[in-house]
Backbone as CSV, one residue per row, in Angstrom:
resi,resn,N_x,N_y,N_z,CA_x,CA_y,CA_z,C_x,C_y,C_z
1,MET,0.870,-1.148,0.072,0.023,0.113,0.046,0.925,1.214,-0.004
2,ASN,0.528,2.311,-0.680,1.249,3.504,-0.761,1.172,4.421,0.380
3,GLU,0.184,4.319,1.236,0.086,5.143,2.358,1.065,4.762,3.460
4,GLN,1.742,5.718,3.986,2.734,5.634,5.110,2.366,6.538,6.149
5,HIS,2.860,6.372,7.364,2.770,7.344,8.314,4.101,7.949,8.639
6,ALA,4.162,9.044,9.232,5.427,9.919,9.415,6.460,8.980,9.937
7,PRO,7.680,8.999,9.408,8.753,8.136,9.966,9.370,8.746,11.124
8,ALA,9.977,7.788,11.933,10.742,8.114,13.154,11.795,9.129,12.740
9,PRO,12.247,10.087,13.582,13.201,11.084,13.241,14.485,10.510,12.650
10,ASN,15.029,9.385,13.070,16.185,8.767,12.610,16.149,8.078,11.361
11,GLU,14.941,7.874,10.839,14.851,7.099,9.554,15.592,7.866,8.327
12,PRO,15.862,7.204,7.316,16.567,7.950,6.224,15.438,8.790,5.469
13,SER,16.021,9.702,4.596,15.137,10.550,3.844,14.286,9.792,2.846
14,MET,12.971,10.228,2.720,12.080,9.669,1.900,12.355,10.027,0.514
15,GLY,12.771,11.431,0.400,13.080,11.957,-0.937,11.832,12.237,-1.757
16,ALA,12.023,12.119,-3.047,11.050,12.617,-4.191,9.892,11.730,-4.111
17,ASN,8.810,12.242,-4.783,7.615,11.418,-5.003,6.837,11.137,-3.804
18,ILE,6.959,11.892,-2.724,6.173,11.834,-1.533,5.474,13.086,-1.332
19,ILE,4.123,13.036,-1.132,3.287,14.110,-0.625,2.995,13.929,0.876
20,LEU,3.421,14.893,1.659,3.024,14.953,3.052,1.610,15.492,3.213
21,VAL,0.714,14.716,3.742,-0.584,15.287,3.966,-0.802,15.613,5.487
22,ILE,-0.884,16.799,5.876,-1.145,17.198,7.274,-2.578,17.637,7.292
23,ILE,-3.551,16.684,7.369,-4.867,16.907,7.284,-5.556,15.816,8.273
24,THR,-6.463,16.281,9.191,-6.984,15.370,10.175,-8.426,14.917,9.663
25,ASP,-8.937,15.665,8.756,-10.382,15.420,8.173,-10.171,14.246,7.215
26,LEU,-10.913,13.104,7.433,-10.657,11.890,6.546,-11.171,12.103,5.243
27,MET,-12.207,12.986,4.992,-12.644,13.205,3.558,-11.606,13.944,2.800
28,PHE,-11.005,14.889,3.272,-9.923,15.617,2.583,-8.700,14.751,2.442
29,GLN,-8.259,13.980,3.480,-7.234,13.162,3.336,-7.430,12.118,2.074
30,SER,-8.551,11.603,2.075,-8.796,10.611,1.021,-8.783,11.322,-0.381
31,ARG,-9.214,12.421,-0.492,-9.204,13.223,-1.700,-7.773,13.459,-2.242
32,VAL,-7.001,13.908,-1.313,-5.460,14.170,-1.550,-4.930,12.809,-2.006
33,GLN,-5.184,11.708,-1.131,-4.419,10.459,-1.494,-4.800,9.941,-2.815
34,GLU,-6.062,10.077,-3.230,-6.513,9.592,-4.515,-5.765,10.440,-5.645
35,GLN,-5.811,11.715,-5.615,-5.280,12.548,-6.567,-3.759,12.302,-6.643
36,ALA,-3.062,12.249,-5.500,-1.630,12.151,-5.413,-1.263,10.801,-6.078
37,ARG,-1.911,9.809,-5.757,-1.562,8.356,-6.302,-1.802,8.418,-7.843
38,ALA,-2.878,9.092,-8.287,-3.232,9.264,-9.745,-1.998,9.862,-10.358
39,GLN,-1.280,10.742,-9.746,-0.092,11.390,-10.353,1.202,10.724,-9.987
40,GLY,1.149,9.618,-9.424,2.340,8.790,-9.215,3.126,9.153,-7.876
41,TYR,2.508,9.732,-6.967,2.944,10.142,-5.644,2.663,9.064,-4.549
42,ASN,3.593,8.773,-3.787,3.101,8.112,-2.507,2.727,9.101,-1.400
43,VAL,1.996,8.602,-0.503,1.332,9.608,0.456,1.818,9.255,1.914
44,VAL,2.215,10.236,2.756,2.603,10.122,3.959,1.517,10.995,4.717
45,VAL,0.835,10.430,5.849,-0.218,11.236,6.541,0.478,11.538,7.958
46,ALA,0.352,12.856,8.249,0.734,13.279,9.665,-0.361,13.820,10.268
47,GLU,-0.798,13.290,11.525,-1.966,13.771,12.118,-1.651,14.450,13.562
48,SER,-0.360,14.763,13.766,0.114,15.448,14.931,1.222,16.407,14.461
49,THR,1.569,17.410,15.342,2.563,18.337,15.064,3.968,17.609,15.032
50,ASP,4.185,16.692,16.036,5.442,15.952,15.978,5.649,15.104,14.690
51,ALA,4.526,14.397,14.314,4.640,13.613,13.162,4.813,14.436,11.811
52,ALA,4.189,15.627,11.847,4.392,16.622,10.672,5.937,17.028,10.667
53,TYR,6.440,17.441,11.832,7.869,17.848,11.866,8.811,16.798,11.454
54,SER,8.573,15.654,11.923,9.338,14.398,11.497,9.405,14.238,10.102
55,ALA,8.167,14.201,9.572,8.080,13.947,7.994,8.648,15.066,7.265
56,ILE,8.491,16.369,7.657,9.014,17.488,6.894,10.573,17.405,6.860
57,ALA,11.081,16.902,7.898,12.569,16.786,7.973,13.172,15.871,6.958
58,THR,12.289,15.024,6.472,12.786,13.994,5.382,12.702,14.567,4.061
59,ARG,12.131,15.816,3.848,12.033,16.557,2.503,11.056,15.849,1.609
60,PRO,9.836,15.853,1.961,8.947,15.204,0.939,8.910,16.207,-0.293
61,SER,8.193,15.836,-1.319,8.172,16.639,-2.575,7.121,17.838,-2.300
62,ILE,6.079,17.538,-1.597,5.130,18.610,-1.321,4.547,18.397,0.026
63,VAL,4.086,19.557,0.654,3.234,19.466,1.882,2.023,19.885,1.548
64,VAL,0.838,19.169,1.904,-0.522,19.667,1.767,-1.003,19.755,3.120
65,LEU,-1.497,21.033,3.468,-1.976,21.285,4.938,-3.259,21.965,4.879
66,ASP,-4.043,21.408,5.872,-5.368,21.869,6.113,-5.145,22.922,7.351
67,LEU,-5.475,24.130,7.138,-5.253,25.061,8.219,-6.112,24.917,9.333
68,HIS,-7.187,24.150,9.228,-8.084,23.730,10.295,-7.894,22.326,10.935
69,ALA,-6.492,21.930,10.607,-6.268,20.507,11.175,-6.178,20.660,12.646
70,ASP,-6.889,19.679,13.372,-6.982,19.690,14.794,-5.583,19.388,15.474
71,GLY,-5.197,20.231,16.363,-3.989,19.943,17.110,-2.580,20.137,16.366
72,ILE,-2.698,20.713,15.137,-1.447,20.820,14.435,-1.013,22.398,14.420
73,ASP,0.397,22.398,14.888,1.025,23.767,14.748,1.287,24.143,13.392
74,TRP,0.423,24.595,12.587,0.660,24.751,11.056,1.714,25.775,10.757
75,ARG,1.851,26.803,11.638,2.809,27.844,11.410,4.263,27.208,11.554
76,GLY,4.533,26.356,12.635,5.659,25.761,12.759,6.018,24.741,11.637
77,ALA,4.951,24.105,11.157,5.214,23.205,10.023,5.608,23.941,8.732
78,VAL,4.867,25.036,8.574,5.179,25.929,7.370,6.628,26.380,7.438
79,ALA,7.051,26.911,8.662,8.512,27.472,8.730,9.506,26.414,8.568
80,LEU,9.180,25.152,9.058,10.157,23.990,8.827,10.193,23.679,7.426
81,ALA,9.034,23.581,6.730,9.048,23.253,5.295,9.801,24.288,4.402
82,LYS,9.607,25.463,4.807,10.352,26.577,4.074,11.915,26.400,4.312
83,GLU,12.334,26.141,5.474,13.622,25.816,5.789,14.254,24.625,4.833
84,ARG,13.354,23.695,4.719,13.747,22.500,3.984,13.513,22.731,2.456
85,ARG,13.119,23.835,1.989,12.718,24.155,0.733,11.657,23.183,0.091
86,VAL,10.576,22.903,0.897,9.517,22.083,0.536,8.321,23.020,0.201
87,PRO,7.797,22.947,-0.956,6.588,23.717,-1.210,5.442,23.304,-0.359
88,VAL,4.551,24.271,0.022,3.415,24.018,0.875,2.168,24.623,0.250
89,LEU,1.191,23.594,0.071,-0.156,23.980,-0.429,-1.086,23.955,0.938
90,ALA,-1.788,25.058,1.210,-2.516,25.176,2.238,-4.055,25.513,1.883
91,PHE,-4.940,24.952,2.659,-6.393,25.385,2.273,-7.128,25.582,3.587
92,GLY,-8.152,26.412,3.358,-9.004,26.674,4.685,-10.409,27.185,4.270
93,ARG,-11.146,27.583,5.074,-12.603,28.100,4.854,-12.403,29.428,4.193
94,HIS,-13.293,29.563,3.243,-13.160,30.894,2.540,-13.823,32.015,3.410
95,THR,-14.374,31.654,4.552,-15.018,32.712,5.391,-13.905,33.193,6.331
96,GLU,-12.755,32.514,6.332,-11.764,32.959,7.237,-10.613,33.697,6.445
97,ALA,-10.918,34.809,5.817,-9.836,35.406,4.974,-8.527,35.845,5.720
98,GLN,-8.766,36.189,7.051,-7.567,36.458,7.885,-6.581,35.295,7.934
99,LEU,-7.205,34.114,8.231,-6.437,32.910,8.357,-5.670,32.690,7.060
100,LEU,-6.407,32.778,5.878,-5.903,32.434,4.728,-4.651,33.547,4.423
101,ARG,-4.839,34.726,4.691,-3.796,35.735,4.500,-2.595,35.363,5.552
102,SER,-2.819,34.945,6.655,-1.835,34.670,7.549,-0.946,33.392,7.065
103,ALA,-1.604,32.485,6.395,-0.849,31.280,5.880,0.072,31.871,4.653
104,ARG,-0.498,32.794,3.939,0.451,33.350,2.866,1.621,34.078,3.462
105,GLU,1.385,34.866,4.468,2.490,35.546,5.180,3.402,34.634,5.856
106,ALA,2.913,33.453,6.313,3.801,32.558,6.928,4.599,31.752,5.980
107,GLY,4.416,31.860,4.616,5.358,31.366,3.537,4.672,30.122,2.788
108,CYS,3.397,30.026,2.928,2.811,28.866,2.040,2.859,29.324,0.513
109,ASP,3.202,28.415,-0.248,3.367,28.672,-1.689,2.110,28.960,-2.352
110,ARG,0.982,28.182,-1.980,-0.261,28.372,-2.517,-1.269,28.295,-1.307
111,VAL,-2.265,29.198,-1.163,-3.291,29.209,-0.162,-4.549,29.308,-0.971
112,VAL,-5.372,28.356,-0.680,-6.772,28.337,-1.405,-7.906,28.096,-0.511
113,PRO,-9.148,28.527,-0.786,-10.297,28.106,-0.042,-10.595,26.691,-0.361
114,ARG,-11.389,26.080,0.497,-11.604,24.659,0.374,-12.239,24.297,-1.019
115,SER,-13.116,25.145,-1.416,-13.759,24.834,-2.736,-12.880,24.762,-3.919
116,THR,-11.981,25.743,-3.843,-10.812,25.783,-4.941,-9.975,24.485,-4.832
117,PHE,-9.645,24.164,-3.649,-8.807,23.082,-3.261,-9.423,21.610,-3.841
118,VAL,-10.763,21.551,-3.551,-11.528,20.357,-4.132,-11.453,20.317,-5.669
119,GLU,-11.864,21.651,-6.171,-12.047,21.626,-7.792,-10.801,21.543,-8.461
120,GLU,-9.725,22.048,-7.826,-8.318,22.237,-8.700,-7.205,21.312,-8.126
121,LEU,-7.488,20.459,-7.318,-6.447,19.666,-6.561,-5.478,19.064,-7.570
122,PRO,-5.814,18.499,-8.741,-4.812,17.858,-9.617,-3.821,18.945,-10.143
123,GLN,-4.511,20.142,-10.506,-3.483,21.278,-11.105,-2.739,21.845,-10.025
124,LEU,-3.188,21.874,-8.799,-2.481,22.413,-7.662,-1.301,21.499,-7.334
125,ILE,-1.437,20.126,-7.319,-0.256,19.290,-7.142,0.722,19.405,-8.315
126,LEU,0.265,19.551,-9.480,1.251,19.779,-10.593,2.026,20.988,-10.487
127,GLU,1.290,22.140,-10.030,1.954,23.333,-9.819,2.971,23.351,-8.740
128,LEU,2.716,22.734,-7.610,3.715,22.621,-6.677,4.802,21.669,-6.992
129,ALA,4.516,20.667,-7.660,5.536,19.738,-8.138,6.691,20.458,-8.971
130,VAL,6.247,21.482,-9.689,7.218,22.259,-10.475,8.086,22.999,-9.471
131,LEU,7.377,23.523,-8.446,8.243,24.338,-7.482,9.169,23.376,-6.701
132,SER,8.704,22.231,-6.456,9.595,21.212,-5.679,10.787,20.910,-6.596
133,GLN,10.561,20.594,-7.808,11.738,20.199,-8.653,12.671,21.409,-8.825
134,ARG,12.142,22.562,-8.991,13.056,23.794,-9.018,13.772,24.016,-7.645
135,ASP,13.168,23.890,-6.439,13.799,24.135,-5.350,14.698,22.924,-4.973
136,GLY,14.438,21.701,-5.410,15.220,20.544,-5.028,16.504,20.521,-5.851
137,ALA,16.484,21.157,-7.042,17.669,21.415,-7.797,18.617,22.375,-7.021
138,GLN,18.013,23.331,-6.379,18.839,24.371,-5.760,19.277,23.856,-4.236
139,ALA,18.693,22.801,-3.829,19.056,22.348,-2.521,19.723,20.923,-2.597
140,LYS,20.658,20.887,-3.467,21.442,19.482,-3.648,22.192,19.168,-2.303
141,GLN,22.561,20.042,-1.444,23.264,19.712,-0.282,22.303,19.490,0.778
142,PRO,22.589,18.355,1.578,21.565,18.064,2.669,21.455,19.104,3.816
143,VAL,20.296,19.180,4.247,19.948,20.153,5.361,19.885,19.227,6.645
144,GLU,20.580,19.511,7.625,20.655,18.681,8.769,19.279,18.873,9.484
145,ALA,18.550,17.798,9.963,17.395,17.987,10.718,17.690,18.533,12.082
146,ALA,16.908,19.341,12.611,17.118,19.883,13.920,17.085,18.895,14.944
147,ALA,18.032,19.019,15.850,18.158,18.013,17.002,16.908,17.915,17.798
148,ASP,16.308,19.036,18.125,14.975,19.035,18.761,13.949,19.757,17.834
149,PRO,12.800,18.990,17.460,11.819,19.702,16.790,11.294,20.799,17.486
150,PRO,10.787,21.944,16.798,10.082,23.014,17.470,8.961,22.545,18.173
151,SER,8.624,23.323,19.217,7.364,23.009,20.001,6.608,24.192,20.222
152,GLY,5.343,23.911,20.604,4.428,25.221,20.918,4.066,25.955,19.527
153,ASP,3.656,27.196,19.763,3.272,27.974,18.652,4.426,28.723,17.989
154,ALA,5.578,28.717,18.550,6.809,29.411,17.833,7.323,28.735,16.766
155,PRO,7.518,29.350,15.602,8.188,28.583,14.539,9.506,28.184,14.862
156,PRO,10.044,27.255,13.998,11.472,26.825,14.450,12.455,27.908,14.264
157,GLU,13.487,27.831,14.870,14.590,28.906,14.751,15.157,28.924,13.435
158,ARG,15.617,29.927,12.957,16.205,29.901,11.610,17.618,30.458,11.767
159,GLU,18.529,29.913,10.828,19.900,30.269,10.795,19.907,31.543,10.108
160,PRO,20.880,32.517,10.421,21.002,33.808,9.762,21.274,33.479,8.214
161,GLY,20.854,34.328,7.320,21.249,34.160,5.970,22.466,34.666,5.699
162,PRO,22.988,34.482,4.258,24.239,34.941,3.881,24.426,36.448,3.942
């Protein structure tokens, strides 16, 4: 079966062709799994903040994030994904414009309302796959996983840039 759960922190990198799904709603999980598999991706599901951080550290091709996922520190997950140069597709309720704006500001590559997510998921995956390939080519050197995953609402600490 193609579905996996987040690996332990010391497992080797999963690499390409993995979509990390940070969604606790089973209906949306199954939609992403179906579309991802149709496009040749394997799916890893993370239903907790720790599982999400561990899976992001392995550099999946794409992260798909429900901004309403119960118990997930989505801001920390987005910050870690950006450190690892992993594109993030986030979705949320259209009635929560401020939340969608916050996700864009946090660094999500695409943020869409749920209706757009459902209607355009295959195209959104393709769009982020292009970003993943571009960013992956720029990130040939391995990024060491943080010794301690970030906790709470604070995003992971970042190294100063050049």
